[in-house]
N, C-alpha and C positions, 0 to 999 in steps of 0.2 A: 729357588731364587735366593741370592745372597742379600744380606742386609745392605751392602753397598748399592746393588742394583735397585733395591726397594726404595732407598733414599733418593736415588737419581730419578726414578719414576715419580715419586712424590713431588720433587722439585719441579719437574717438567709440568705436571698437572697443575701445580700451584701457580705457575707463570702463564698458563694458557689464558688467552684473551677471548672471553666469550662474546664480546660485542664488537669485534673487528673481523671482517671477513672479505672474501673475494668472490665475485660472481663472474663466471666464464660463460660468455654467450657464444655458442657454436664454435668454441675452440676445440678442434677435432684432432690436431696433430698430437699423437701420444707423447712425443718428446716435450712439447711445450706445456701440455697438461701436467706432466711429471715435474717439469722445472718449476712451475707455479706452486705445485703442492710442496715441493722441497723448500722453497722460500717461505711458504706459509708456516711450515714446521719450524724453520729457523727463527722466525720472529715471534712465534708463540700463538699463531692463529689456531683456534680450536677446530673449526670446520669451514669448508668452502661450499660453493653452490655452482651448479652447472645447468645452463639452459640449453637443452639439446633434445632433438627428436630421437636420438639413439637411446636404446633401452639400458645400455651400460656405458659408463665413461671409463675408457681404458687409458691407464698410465703406462709409459714406457719404463719397465723395471729399473734399468741401469740409470736413467736420468733421475728417477724418483729416489734412488738410493735408500729404499726402505721407508720413505716418508708416507707412502700410501697406507701403511699400517697405523700411523700416528695422527693423520689428519683426515677427518671425515669428508666425504663428498656427497652432497645432497643434489639429486637430479630433479629438475623441474621441466615440464613439458612446454611451458609458455612463460612469457615475460610477466604476465599478470599473476601467475601462480608464484613465481619466484619473488616478485616485488611484494606481493601480498604477505607472504611468509616473513619476509625481512621487516616490513613495516609493522607487522604484529609484534615483532621482537624489539621495536623501537629504533631500528636502524635508519639513518639518513643514507640515501643512495646516490652515489657520485659516479659518473661515467668518465673513464679515461679517454677523452675525445676532444679534438679541437673544434671549437665553434666560437661565435662572437661573445658568448657569455662565459667561456671557460677561464679559469683562474690558474695561476701557477700552483702546482701540487704542494709546494712548500708553504703556502699561505693558509692552508686548511687546518682546522683543529681536529686532529684524529683521536684526541682523547675522548671525544663524544662517540656514541655507537655509530659505526660507519661501515657501509658495504661499498666496495670498489668494483665497478663493472669494467671488465676488459673484453675485447672483441676478437672475432675470428682473424686468422692470419692474413687473409686477402681482403675481406670485405669490411673489417672493422665492426663497430657496434651498430646495430640496426637503428633506423630512425625511430621506431616504436620504443626501443629501450631508452634512447636519449630523451625523447619527449616526455616519457613517464618518470624519469629520474628527477632528483632534486637539484641537480647541477652537473657541471662538467669541470674536469681538471685536466691540465696539460703538463707534459714534461718539456720545458723550453728546448728548442733545437736551433743550433747556430750554424749548421752545415748545410750541404746540398740535400742530404737525405732528411725527409721531414717525418719520419716515423721510426720507432724502435721495435725490435722483436717484442711480442706480447709478454714473454717471460721476463725480459730485461726491464721493461717499463713497470711491470708489476713489482719487481724487486725494488726498484728505486722508490716507489710510492710506499711500499710496506716498511722499508727501513726508515723512512721519514716518520711514519706512524710509530714505529718502535722507539725512535729517538725521543719523540714527544712523550710517549707513555712512560718511558724509563725516567725521564726528568720529573714526571709527576708521581713517580713511585708506584705505578700501576702493576708492576711485575713483582712487587714485594709481598703482596697478600693475595690469597686465593679468591677468585670471583666465581668459580665453579660451585654449583650446589653440592651438598654432601652426598646425595644419592648417586649422581653422575661420577663424582670423585671416587667413591668406594667401588663402584662398578668397573670403572676403567682401571683402577689399581689392580683389581683381580684379573681382568681380561688381558691387560698388558703384561702382568707378572706371571700369569699361568695360562697362556693361550692354548696349550694342549688339553687343559681340563674344561675349557669353556663348552665344547660340543657335548660333553657328558652331562653337565648340569642343565644345559638347555634341553637335551633330549629327555631327561628325567623330570623336567619341570621343577627343578630344585633351585632354591635361592643360593647364591654364592656364599661360601663359608666366610666368617670373619678372619682377619689376620691380626697377629700380634704386632708389637712395635718394631720387630725386625723383619716383618713380611712373611712369617711362617703361618701356615694355615692352622686355624683352631677348629678341628673337625668334630670334637665332641663324640657322642655315642654314634656308631655307625648305624645307618638305616638298613633296609633290606638289601642284601648283596654287599659287596665290598666297594667302598669308596675308592676312587683311583688315587694313587699316591702322587704327589707333585714331583 
């Protein structure tokens, strides 16, 4: 890994927003899942959540453009499971859905811990998800069509969140804890070595200021070279 790439990875991890996320309820089209993940990476979202009965959430590789490697996806089997995990982390939960209580998405303060729920392509967000959320937001529509593609609506909301957070300086300092930061620096910088260390049950080696591994004295056998 070059020092230039190491510095780029450090910058990306420093800007990751640990308390801003998207919850996809039964969004099953791989292209849309991938497009949402790609936008999350672009605005600095650390991880997303998917409520789905499927055991695996599949992203369309071309639409994801590699973002599936950089943005985690946590799968939940139910709304209660997803909402419980989010509230335990202090998130306010907002559904992107039109109802009598919904407010313009631009009036919301996204500098607070926020989870944005988006729904399936045809059915939208379920009544259970809406009723158990903390509120609803809408993207105003002035034409004949009264809905946007889920990935487009998500992008609009996330970029408003990014704008607010940038104005407040929230991208200027790292909010990620040290352990997660160091772990991801190694896994992103040396992905081919990760399986070895996991199989051997070894801790990842430290890195110097330019991203070079500090291996120290070798243990049994040969350590793989980066």
